[in-house]
N, C-alpha and C positions, 0 to 999 in steps of 0.2 A: 504494500500500500503506499511505499515511499514515494513521494513527489505528486500526490493526487490531492487536490484541493479538499479541505475539510470545513465543515460547519463550524460554528462556535462551539458546540458541543464535543467537537473532536472527531466526528464520524464523518465519512465520506458522503458528501451530497448525492443523491440518487441520478440527478441530471448530468452532473460530471462524472460520474462513472458509465454512464450509457454513452456519453459522447467520447470519452477516452476508450471504452471496450470497442466502440467502432473505429477508433482510428482518426476520429473528426476534430480532438481538440486535446492539447496538454494542459497543465494547471493554468488557471487563469489569474491574472493581476485581479487584485481586489477593490482597488481604487485608482481612479484616473483624474486629471485635471483636463479638461476639454475648454479650449478657446472658443468662444463665440464672438466673431466679429461685429462690431456697430454696424448699423445701417449703410448700404452703399453710398459712397460720396459725403458721408457725414463727418468724415475724418475723428469719428470718436474713438476712445480707447476701447478695447475688446473687453469682454467679461469672461471670468475664468468660473466654469461650472464644476464642481466637485461631484463625481458620479462613484457609485458603489455597485458591485456585483449583486445581482437580484437572483431569484430562483426561476424568472421568465426564460424561455428559450426563443431566440429569433427566429423568423420566417427562415426555412431552408436549413434549421439547425445553428448551433452557437449560443454564446452567453448575450445576455443583455444587462446592461448596466443603467441605472436610474439615480436620479438626483434625489436629494432628501424628502422634497414634494410628490416625486412620483409623477411630476409633469413632463419631464424629460425622459425618452427611452431611447437609448443608444446600443447599436452593434459595434464593438471596437475590434479592429484586425491591425496588429502592428500599432503604428501612431495614428491611424485613420480612424475617426468615429463616424459610423452611418447614421444618421438621425432615423429612428423608426416613428417616433412621434414627439410632438412639441407643443407648448403652449399655444393658445389660439393666438394670432398675430404675427407668429414667427414666419409663418408661410414656407414656402420651398427656397428661399433665397440662398441657403447655403446647407447643402445636403450632407457633404463630408466635410469634417472639421477635425483639427489637429488634437491629438490626445497624449499626455505624457504620464506614465505609469507613477504612482504616488507610493510612499512607504505605508 
């Protein structure tokens, strides 16, 4: 069981075990900082969103990360975060965002 993601209670999460047994995923990073650019042409500073690994599975498999409110749902592969769902008003302006692993 070495290298497998574990829940807070120390047991392997069923979703992680199924993905790993199928060879679809390795151990997942638990937290990421995702950069949300400001509105196009506004020259505003970006916003940084902290997301954590959830128990959801992305369409087509894979992990889903959410923010504390659950309004943002992202699939992260490497340093690319794909927006699965976002708060009303965000729209489709940036579907892929930069993600940085957090300790």
